Each structure stands twice: as C-alpha cells, then as structure tokens.
A tleap script that builds the chain and sets N, CA, C and O, in Angstrom:
source leaprc.protein.ff14SB
mol = sequence {
  NMET ILE LYS ALA LYS ILE GLU GLN LEU LEU
  THR GLY ALA PHE LYS PRO VAL PHE LEU GLN
  VAL VAL ASP GLU SER HIE LYS HIE ALA GLY
  HIE ALA GLY ALA SER GLN GLY GLY HIE TYR
  GLN VAL THR ILE VAL SER LYS SER PHE GLU
  GLY LYS LYS PRO LEU GLU SER HIE ARG MET
  VAL TYR GLN ALA LEU GLU PRO VAL LYS SER
  SER ILE HIE ALA LEU ALA ILE LYS VAL ARG
  ALA CVAL
}
set mol.1.N position { -23.308 -43.118 55.395 }
set mol.1.CA position { -21.976 -43.467 55.860 }
set mol.1.C position { -21.222 -42.174 56.194 }
set mol.1.O position { -21.213 -41.231 55.402 }
set mol.2.N position { -20.607 -42.142 57.346 }
set mol.2.CA position { -19.933 -40.939 57.835 }
set mol.2.C position { -18.712 -40.595 56.971 }
set mol.2.O position { -18.452 -39.419 56.712 }
set mol.3.N position { -17.973 -41.595 56.533 }
set mol.3.CA position { -16.779 -41.344 55.708 }
set mol.3.C position { -17.162 -40.542 54.461 }
set mol.3.O position { -16.481 -39.578 54.112 }
set mol.4.N position { -18.218 -40.927 53.808 }
set mol.4.CA position { -18.672 -40.223 52.605 }
set mol.4.C position { -19.112 -38.800 52.935 }
set mol.4.O position { -18.856 -37.879 52.159 }
set mol.5.N position { -19.761 -38.614 54.062 }
set mol.5.CA position { -20.192 -37.276 54.473 }
set mol.5.C position { -18.978 -36.391 54.785 }
set mol.5.O position { -18.971 -35.208 54.444 }
set mol.6.N position { -17.953 -36.962 55.432 }
set mol.6.CA position { -16.716 -36.218 55.702 }
set mol.6.C position { -16.094 -35.775 54.377 }
set mol.6.O position { -15.702 -34.617 54.232 }
set mol.7.N position { -16.004 -36.684 53.418 }
set mol.7.CA position { -15.449 -36.359 52.105 }
set mol.7.C position { -16.250 -35.244 51.433 }
set mol.7.O position { -15.675 -34.320 50.857 }
set mol.8.N position { -17.568 -35.333 51.509 }
set mol.8.CA position { -18.442 -34.333 50.900 }
set mol.8.C position { -18.235 -32.960 51.544 }
set mol.8.O position { -18.109 -31.958 50.841 }
set mol.9.N position { -18.200 -32.914 52.871 }
set mol.9.CA position { -18.038 -31.644 53.583 }
set mol.9.C position { -16.682 -30.998 53.284 }
set mol.9.O position { -16.600 -29.795 53.036 }
set mol.10.N position { -15.627 -31.806 53.310 }
set mol.10.CA position { -14.290 -31.265 53.071 }
set mol.10.C position { -14.106 -30.834 51.620 }
set mol.10.O position { -13.449 -29.829 51.349 }
set mol.11.N position { -14.675 -31.579 50.698 }
set mol.11.CA position { -14.595 -31.201 49.284 }
set mol.11.C position { -15.333 -29.889 49.047 }
set mol.11.O position { -14.842 -29.016 48.331 }
set mol.12.N position { -16.494 -29.754 49.638 }
set mol.12.CA position { -17.263 -28.527 49.481 }
set mol.12.C position { -16.581 -27.314 50.100 }
set mol.12.O position { -16.634 -26.213 49.552 }
set mol.13.N position { -15.945 -27.523 51.240 }
set mol.13.CA position { -15.327 -26.405 51.960 }
set mol.13.C position { -13.983 -25.981 51.372 }
set mol.13.O position { -13.658 -24.794 51.361 }
set mol.14.N position { -13.196 -26.950 50.878 }
set mol.14.CA position { -11.809 -26.647 50.519 }
set mol.14.C position { -11.425 -26.927 49.073 }
set mol.14.O position { -10.331 -26.546 48.655 }
set mol.15.N position { -12.268 -27.567 48.308 }
set mol.15.CA position { -11.955 -27.910 46.910 }
set mol.15.C position { -10.527 -28.458 46.803 }
set mol.15.O position { -9.705 -27.909 46.069 }
set mol.16.N position { -10.235 -29.532 47.529 }
set mol.16.CA position { -8.860 -30.039 47.583 }
set mol.16.C position { -8.373 -30.628 46.261 }
set mol.16.O position { -9.154 -31.121 45.448 }
set mol.17.N position { -7.052 -30.557 46.075 }
set mol.17.CA position { -6.441 -31.244 44.937 }
set mol.17.C position { -6.164 -32.691 45.321 }
set mol.17.O position { -5.982 -33.545 44.453 }
set mol.18.N position { -6.133 -32.962 46.617 }
set mol.18.CA position { -5.992 -34.331 47.118 }
set mol.18.C position { -6.765 -34.435 48.425 }
set mol.18.O position { -6.658 -33.568 49.292 }
set mol.19.N position { -7.536 -35.493 48.554 }
set mol.19.CA position { -8.277 -35.759 49.787 }
set mol.19.C position { -8.332 -37.264 50.010 }
set mol.19.O position { -8.717 -38.029 49.126 }
set mol.20.N position { -7.946 -37.657 51.185 }
set mol.20.CA position { -8.042 -39.066 51.567 }
set mol.20.C position { -8.649 -39.134 52.968 }
set mol.20.O position { -8.148 -38.513 53.906 }
set mol.21.N position { -9.716 -39.885 53.091 }
set mol.21.CA position { -10.356 -40.105 54.383 }
set mol.21.C position { -10.322 -41.605 54.638 }
set mol.21.O position { -10.852 -42.394 53.855 }
set mol.22.N position { -9.692 -41.986 55.740 }
set mol.22.CA position { -9.569 -43.399 56.093 }
set mol.22.C position { -10.344 -43.640 57.377 }
set mol.22.O position { -10.125 -42.966 58.384 }
set mol.23.N position { -11.246 -44.602 57.333 }
set mol.23.CA position { -11.999 -45.000 58.519 }
set mol.23.C position { -11.175 -46.049 59.259 }
set mol.23.O position { -11.008 -47.171 58.781 }
set mol.24.N position { -10.665 -45.677 60.421 }
set mol.24.CA position { -9.834 -46.581 61.227 }
set mol.24.C position { -10.596 -47.129 62.427 }
set mol.24.O position { -9.983 -47.621 63.374 }
set mol.25.N position { -11.899 -47.054 62.401 }
set mol.25.CA position { -12.723 -47.465 63.539 }
set mol.25.C position { -12.500 -48.919 63.919 }
set mol.25.O position { -12.521 -49.266 65.100 }
set mol.26.N position { -12.288 -49.767 62.925 }
set mol.26.CA position { -12.098 -51.191 63.197 }
set mol.26.C position { -10.865 -51.453 64.065 }
set mol.26.O position { -10.807 -52.467 64.761 }
set mol.27.N position { -9.891 -50.560 64.032 }
set mol.27.CA position { -8.675 -50.732 64.832 }
set mol.27.C position { -8.905 -50.418 66.306 }
set mol.27.O position { -8.063 -50.727 67.149 }
set mol.28.N position { -10.047 -49.804 66.616 }
set mol.28.CA position { -10.288 -49.335 67.969 }
set mol.28.C position { -11.488 -50.000 68.634 }
set mol.28.O position { -11.970 -49.529 69.664 }
set mol.29.N position { -11.960 -51.075 68.059 }
set mol.29.CA position { -13.110 -51.778 68.618 }
set mol.29.C position { -12.813 -52.192 70.056 }
set mol.29.O position { -11.762 -52.760 70.355 }
set mol.30.N position { -13.755 -51.896 70.929 }
set mol.30.CA position { -13.610 -52.280 72.327 }
set mol.30.C position { -12.875 -51.268 73.190 }
set mol.30.O position { -12.861 -51.406 74.413 }
set mol.31.N position { -12.273 -50.271 72.596 }
set mol.31.CA position { -11.553 -49.279 73.390 }
set mol.31.C position { -12.536 -48.230 73.913 }
set mol.31.O position { -13.545 -47.937 73.271 }
set mol.32.N position { -12.236 -47.681 75.058 }
set mol.32.CA position { -13.130 -46.727 75.712 }
set mol.32.C position { -13.500 -45.592 74.769 }
set mol.32.O position { -12.630 -44.963 74.166 }
set mol.33.N position { -14.785 -45.340 74.649 }
set mol.33.CA position { -15.264 -44.253 73.805 }
set mol.33.C position { -15.476 -44.632 72.359 }
set mol.33.O position { -16.065 -43.855 71.608 }
set mol.34.N position { -15.021 -45.792 71.942 }
set mol.34.CA position { -15.132 -46.185 70.537 }
set mol.34.C position { -16.584 -46.273 70.083 }
set mol.34.O position { -16.878 -46.060 68.907 }
set mol.35.N position { -17.488 -46.581 70.995 }
set mol.35.CA position { -18.895 -46.696 70.618 }
set mol.35.C position { -19.554 -45.325 70.445 }
set mol.35.O position { -20.698 -45.243 69.998 }
set mol.36.N position { -18.851 -44.257 70.793 }
set mol.36.CA position { -19.409 -42.911 70.701 }
set mol.36.C position { -19.137 -42.259 69.350 }
set mol.36.O position { -19.533 -41.114 69.135 }
set mol.37.N position { -18.491 -42.939 68.465 }
set mol.37.CA position { -18.207 -42.378 67.146 }
set mol.37.C position { -17.000 -43.052 66.543 }
set mol.37.O position { -16.301 -43.820 67.203 }
set mol.38.N position { -16.764 -42.754 65.277 }
set mol.38.CA position { -15.686 -43.409 64.560 }
set mol.38.C position { -14.347 -42.719 64.705 }
set mol.38.O position { -14.245 -41.585 65.174 }
set mol.39.N position { -13.326 -43.443 64.287 }
set mol.39.CA position { -11.952 -42.945 64.255 }
set mol.39.C position { -11.579 -42.760 62.789 }
set mol.39.O position { -11.676 -43.695 61.994 }
set mol.40.N position { -11.154 -41.553 62.436 }
set mol.40.CA position { -10.855 -41.245 61.046 }
set mol.40.C position { -9.508 -40.564 60.911 }
set mol.40.O position { -9.044 -39.868 61.813 }
set mol.41.N position { -8.896 -40.785 59.761 }
set mol.41.CA position { -7.650 -40.115 59.418 }
set mol.41.C position { -7.909 -39.348 58.125 }
set mol.41.O position { -8.369 -39.920 57.136 }
set mol.42.N position { -7.611 -38.052 58.138 }
set mol.42.CA position { -7.855 -37.195 56.989 }
set mol.42.C position { -6.529 -36.615 56.502 }
set mol.42.O position { -5.759 -36.058 57.284 }
set mol.43.N position { -6.276 -36.750 55.218 }
set mol.43.CA position { -5.155 -36.078 54.569 }
set mol.43.C position { -5.767 -35.199 53.495 }
set mol.43.O position { -6.500 -35.677 52.629 }
set mol.44.N position { -5.460 -33.901 53.557 }
set mol.44.CA position { -6.074 -32.957 52.629 }
set mol.44.C position { -5.037 -31.943 52.154 }
set mol.44.O position { -4.274 -31.388 52.945 }
set mol.45.N position { -5.031 -31.716 50.845 }
set mol.45.CA position { -4.141 -30.738 50.228 }
set mol.45.C position { -5.030 -29.751 49.478 }
set mol.45.O position { -5.799 -30.127 48.593 }
set mol.46.N position { -4.906 -28.478 49.854 }
set mol.46.CA position { -5.767 -27.467 49.251 }
set mol.46.C position { -5.103 -26.094 49.290 }
set mol.46.O position { -4.313 -25.791 50.185 }
set mol.47.N position { -5.434 -25.292 48.319 }
set mol.47.CA position { -4.960 -23.913 48.280 }
set mol.47.C position { -5.515 -23.113 49.463 }
set mol.47.O position { -4.942 -22.095 49.851 }
set mol.48.N position { -6.623 -23.573 50.030 }
set mol.48.CA position { -7.269 -22.889 51.153 }
set mol.48.C position { -6.352 -22.761 52.370 }
set mol.48.O position { -6.549 -21.884 53.210 }
set mol.49.N position { -5.356 -23.632 52.461 }
set mol.49.CA position { -4.475 -23.639 53.631 }
set mol.49.C position { -3.199 -22.829 53.414 }
set mol.49.O position { -2.338 -22.765 54.292 }
set mol.50.N position { -3.085 -22.213 52.240 }
set mol.50.CA position { -1.896 -21.422 51.930 }
set mol.50.C position { -1.749 -20.268 52.926 }
set mol.50.O position { -2.686 -19.502 53.149 }
set mol.51.N position { -0.564 -20.160 53.516 }
set mol.51.CA position { -0.280 -19.087 54.467 }
set mol.51.C position { -0.844 -19.294 55.860 }
set mol.51.O position { -0.687 -18.433 56.725 }
set mol.52.N position { -1.489 -20.409 56.086 }
set mol.52.CA position { -2.088 -20.701 57.387 }
set mol.52.C position { -1.124 -21.515 58.242 }
set mol.52.O position { -0.366 -22.340 57.733 }
set mol.53.N position { -1.166 -21.271 59.537 }
set mol.53.CA position { -0.401 -22.078 60.488 }
set mol.53.C position { -1.132 -23.406 60.659 }
set mol.53.O position { -2.343 -23.476 60.452 }
set mol.54.N position { -0.401 -24.466 61.039 }
set mol.54.CA position { -1.042 -25.775 61.190 }
set mol.54.C position { -2.277 -25.748 62.103 }
set mol.54.O position { -3.300 -26.347 61.769 }
set mol.55.N position { -2.194 -25.074 63.230 }
set mol.55.CA position { -3.330 -25.029 64.146 }
set mol.55.C position { -4.545 -24.362 63.491 }
set mol.55.O position { -5.677 -24.811 63.667 }
set mol.56.N position { -4.301 -23.304 62.748 }
set mol.56.CA position { -5.387 -22.619 62.056 }
set mol.56.C position { -6.027 -23.526 60.996 }
set mol.56.O position { -7.248 -23.553 60.844 }
set mol.57.N position { -5.189 -24.259 60.272 }
set mol.57.CA position { -5.693 -25.189 59.254 }
set mol.57.C position { -6.538 -26.291 59.889 }
set mol.57.O position { -7.590 -26.650 59.360 }
set mol.58.N position { -6.084 -26.823 61.011 }
set mol.58.CA position { -6.828 -27.875 61.705 }
set mol.58.C position { -8.170 -27.334 62.186 }
set mol.58.O position { -9.187 -28.024 62.103 }
set mol.59.N position { -8.174 -26.122 62.680 }
set mol.59.CA position { -9.441 -25.522 63.128 }
set mol.59.C position { -10.413 -25.362 61.967 }
set mol.59.O position { -11.620 -25.541 62.129 }
set mol.60.N position { -9.886 -25.027 60.807 }
set mol.60.CA position { -10.724 -24.904 59.614 }
set mol.60.C position { -11.377 -26.241 59.274 }
set mol.60.O position { -12.555 -26.297 58.924 }
set mol.61.N position { -10.595 -27.319 59.381 }
set mol.61.CA position { -11.122 -28.658 59.097 }
set mol.61.C position { -12.197 -29.021 60.126 }
set mol.61.O position { -13.271 -29.500 59.760 }
set mol.62.N position { -11.910 -28.793 61.412 }
set mol.62.CA position { -12.901 -29.090 62.452 }
set mol.62.C position { -14.193 -28.306 62.220 }
set mol.62.O position { -15.288 -28.840 62.397 }
set mol.63.N position { -14.064 -27.059 61.832 }
set mol.63.CA position { -15.246 -26.232 61.581 }
set mol.63.C position { -16.056 -26.796 60.412 }
set mol.63.O position { -17.284 -26.845 60.470 }
set mol.64.N position { -15.373 -27.216 59.365 }
set mol.64.CA position { -16.063 -27.784 58.201 }
set mol.64.C position { -16.798 -29.071 58.558 }
set mol.64.O position { -17.820 -29.399 57.956 }
set mol.65.N position { -16.268 -29.801 59.549 }
set mol.65.CA position { -16.871 -31.085 59.940 }
set mol.65.C position { -17.878 -30.954 61.075 }
set mol.65.O position { -18.352 -31.961 61.601 }
set mol.66.N position { -18.204 -29.746 61.450 }
set mol.66.CA position { -19.165 -29.496 62.538 }
set mol.66.C position { -20.471 -30.294 62.386 }
set mol.66.O position { -20.973 -30.811 63.384 }
set mol.67.N position { -21.035 -30.413 61.180 }
set mol.67.CA position { -22.294 -31.151 61.047 }
set mol.67.C position { -22.212 -32.637 61.429 }
set mol.67.O position { -23.238 -33.252 61.723 }
set mol.68.N position { -21.015 -33.215 61.427 }
set mol.68.CA position { -20.884 -34.644 61.762 }
set mol.68.C position { -20.042 -34.879 63.022 }
set mol.68.O position { -19.630 -36.008 63.290 }
set mol.69.N position { -19.787 -33.824 63.788 }
set mol.69.CA position { -18.872 -33.964 64.926 }
set mol.69.C position { -19.332 -35.004 65.933 }
set mol.69.O position { -18.490 -35.639 66.570 }
set mol.70.N position { -20.627 -35.204 66.104 }
set mol.70.CA position { -21.109 -36.191 67.072 }
set mol.70.C position { -20.848 -37.621 66.604 }
set mol.70.O position { -20.951 -38.559 67.394 }
set mol.71.N position { -20.513 -37.794 65.338 }
set mol.71.CA position { -20.226 -39.124 64.794 }
set mol.71.C position { -18.731 -39.421 64.754 }
set mol.71.O position { -18.321 -40.496 64.318 }
set mol.72.N position { -17.915 -38.466 65.210 }
set mol.72.CA position { -16.461 -38.630 65.181 }
set mol.72.C position { -15.932 -38.648 66.608 }
set mol.72.O position { -16.118 -37.696 67.366 }
set mol.73.N position { -15.277 -39.735 66.958 }
set mol.73.CA position { -14.658 -39.844 68.280 }
set mol.73.C position { -13.210 -39.366 68.245 }
set mol.73.O position { -12.742 -38.705 69.172 }
set mol.74.N position { -12.509 -39.706 67.172 }
set mol.74.CA position { -11.106 -39.316 67.026 }
set mol.74.C position { -10.840 -38.960 65.569 }
set mol.74.O position { -11.343 -39.601 64.646 }
set mol.75.N position { -10.027 -37.909 65.393 }
set mol.75.CA position { -9.725 -37.443 64.047 }
set mol.75.C position { -8.254 -37.060 63.955 }
set mol.75.O position { -7.792 -36.153 64.647 }
set mol.76.N position { -7.527 -37.759 63.096 }
set mol.76.CA position { -6.130 -37.418 62.825 }
set mol.76.C position { -6.115 -36.632 61.524 }
set mol.76.O position { -6.668 -37.078 60.519 }
set mol.77.N position { -5.481 -35.459 61.539 }
set mol.77.CA position { -5.515 -34.562 60.384 }
set mol.77.C position { -4.093 -34.285 59.883 }
set mol.77.O position { -3.198 -33.945 60.656 }
set mol.78.N position { -3.916 -34.439 58.575 }
set mol.78.CA position { -2.694 -34.023 57.895 }
set mol.78.C position { -3.124 -33.017 56.847 }
set mol.78.O position { -3.903 -33.340 55.951 }
set mol.79.N position { -2.614 -31.791 56.956 }
set mol.79.CA position { -3.017 -30.705 56.077 }
set mol.79.C position { -1.790 -30.139 55.360 }
set mol.79.O position { -0.732 -29.953 55.961 }
set mol.80.N position { -1.956 -29.870 54.068 }
set mol.80.CA position { -0.885 -29.210 53.304 }
set mol.80.C position { -1.498 -28.220 52.343 }
set mol.80.O position { -2.602 -28.419 51.837 }
set mol.81.N position { -0.767 -27.153 52.099 }
set mol.81.CA position { -1.188 -26.197 51.075 }
set mol.81.C position { -0.608 -26.638 49.735 }
set mol.81.O position { 0.410 -27.328 49.682 }
set mol.82.N position { -1.256 -26.236 48.675 }
set mol.82.CA position { -0.807 -26.565 47.320 }
set mol.82.C position { 0.464 -25.795 47.038 }
set mol.82.O position { 1.030 -25.913 45.951 }
savepdb mol mol.pdb
quit
C-alpha cells in the first residue's frame, strides 16, 4: 500500500513528532490522470524543517518520496517545524 510506504519514507527521513498521510484518491475517481497514481495529503511536523523556507521544506519531502513518485499523481503538503 502506497500510504504505508509514504509514512515509512517520511518517518525515516524526518523523524516527525506528528505525521498524517491521507489517501484522497477516492475523491478523484474518473478525473484526468487519476489512474496514473494516487492523491495524498501529508501533514508533517519535524525539527528537520526548522529554519527552512516552505519551498525548501516541500522539496525535502518530495526528495524523501522519490522512491514512490510514480505512484503519486497529486500531493498536498503541510509542513511545520517543531
């Protein structure tokens, strides 16, 4: 399951104090591109993002999820530092 793999990758990369991964794929059934991967919403709070700009933090998350990028069609990210 991709959701579990996303959780595993983000936990390993950032050791978050809070992590929530929501699979929203069911909301997008039938929409263009939906068959090419899932739609996910990630909320992550970690010390790793301290002092980082939002764009830099998002890039860090995308980099951590590189192994599953072909399984993700859309990703909404909420990042906060501890």
